[in-house]
N, C-alpha and C positions, 0 to 999 in steps of 0.2 A: 429592362424593367425600370431602373431608376428614372430614365427620361420619361417613360410612360406614366409613372406615378406623379411626375411633376408637370404632366400635360404638355410636354415638349414633343408633340407628335411629328413635327418635321424632323427632329433628331432621331426619333424612333424609325421613321421611314428610311432615313439615310443609313442607319445601322443595319436595318433589315436587308436592304439591297446589297450592302457590302458583305455582310456575314453569310447571307444565303448564297451569294456567288462563290464564296470560298468553300462553303460546305458542300455545294453541288458537285464540285470537283471530286470529292470523296465518294459521294453517292454514285456518281458515274463510274467510279472504279469498283463498285459493288459493296461499299461499306454502308452500314446503318448508322444513323445519328442517335446516340443515347444521351438523354439529359440526366444530370445528377440531382437537380433540384426542381421542385414543382413549378416555380415561377418561370424558369427557363423553358420547360416543356410547354407551359401554357402560352408563352409568347410565340414560340416557333410553330406550335400546332394550330393555334386559334387567333391570337391577337394580330400577328403580322398578316395573315390572310384577310382579316377584316379590314385592315388599313390599306392593303394592296390587293384587292380581289382580282384584278386583271393581270397581275404579275405571274408569269409562268414559273419563274424560279421559286417564288414564295410558295406557290401551289405544290410544286414537286417536293420541295423541302418538307412542307407540313405533312405530306403523305409518307415520308420516310423517317419520321421522328418517333421515338418511343421513350417513355419514362423508364428509368432503370429498373424499378420494381415491375413494371409492365413487361419489360424485356425478359427478366428472369422468370416470371410466371409463364410467359410464352415458351421459353426454352424448356421449362419443366414439363409443360403439356405436350410439346412436340417431340422433344428428344430425351427428356429426363435429365436430372442433375447428377453431377458427380457424386459418388458415394462418400460418406464421411461426416454427414451432418450429425451432430450430437446435441443432447438436450441443453437448454439454457435454464439454469436455476434462478428462481426468484421472480419470474414473470416479467412481461413487457407491456407497457402501455403505449399504444401508438396514437399520436395526435394526427388525425387525418386533416392535413392543412387545407385551407381554403383553395389554394391554387392547384392542389391535387384533385379536390372535388370538382373544380370547374372544368377539368379535362374530360369529364363524363366517361371515365374508364373503369369505374367501380373502385373499391378500396384495394388497390394492388399491393400496398404495403402489408395489409392483413393477409391477402392471398399468398404472398411470398413467404411471410413468416410462419404461416400454417404448415409450411413444408418442413419446419423444424420439429423433430419428434417430441410429442407430449408437451408442447409449449403452452404456458398459461399466457393468454393474450387478451388484452382489453383495448377497446377502441374508444377514443374521445373525438367527437365531431362537433367542435365549437371553435369559433374564431379565437386566435391567440391575441388579437388586438394589435399585433406588431405592424402589419401592412407595409413591409419594406421600410422606406425612409420615414414613414408616418411614426414609427415607434422610436425613432432616435432624434427627431426634430424637437427643439425646445417647446415650440408652440403646441405640439400635439402629443408629446410624450406622456403626460398625465392621463390623457384620454385613452391612450394605448394601454396603460396600466389598468385603468378602470375596466376596459373591455376584457382584458386578459385574466383578471382575478378569478372569475367564476370557472374559467377553463382550467386554470392552474389548480384550483381547489378540487375540481372533478378528477384531475390526474392524480393529485396527492391522495385522494380517497381510495384510489385503486390499490395503493400500497404495494406496487411492483418495484423491483430493483432497478429496472431500466425504463427510460422514456425515449421514444424515437419519434422523429418528425421528418417528413419529406421536405420541410422548409427549415433550413438551419437557423435562420434569424428568428422565426417563430419559436423554435425549440429553445434557443438561448433566452429569449424573452420569458417564456413560461418557466424555465428553470430558475431564473432570477426571481420571479414572483413566488415560486414555491419555497425556495430557501430550505429545502428538506435534506438533511444530512443522511437520511436513511436510503436515499436513492443513490445507487452505486455510481452512475456516471455523473461527472461534474456538470455536464450540460446534456441536453437532448441530442442524441446522435441520430444519424440517418439509419433507416431500417436496413439498408444494405450492410451497415456495420454490425448489426445484430446477426445477420446471416453469416458474416465473416467470423464472428465469435463462435457461432455454431460449428463452423468448419475448423475452429481453433487456429485461424490465420492471424488473429490479433489477441 
């Protein structure tokens, strides 16, 4: 993704060919590829196939990739989840990150967290403004802050204890903008970490 953001498409193509070759060895052994962040899922599912539409490795990889929220929801529907999910007190606001929305899979973070008993859940669908390296480069940092402020305000107004985002960088950026001591986590955590809390694993 960083090479893609900097328009170094040749480097993206090189990486795509190398990584897809390595991952296909696991797919051929019967494994599924699960991405932990929305930007990674977007690259493997959609961006690489757009750049290399005739590459059979890239095509095969894109068809065998799932976002982790998508994967858990699929398991819950087909097999059911392990018993032991407990309530989460204080509510959760999910930032539906741009790269998750671009995967056209629906709001899988919401669908996954709805599996937690009696959860208070709010969804915010606005750009965080971070945009990967865009949010940390000197030339664009202030623009990233300006874009993210309305989103951070919307999240803060939900008054939930937890904020979660499928994009760790967007989550950190939003939490920095919020500077809200009433929110329990120091930074936005991944929705899968909320599920782990409901299982009392963390």
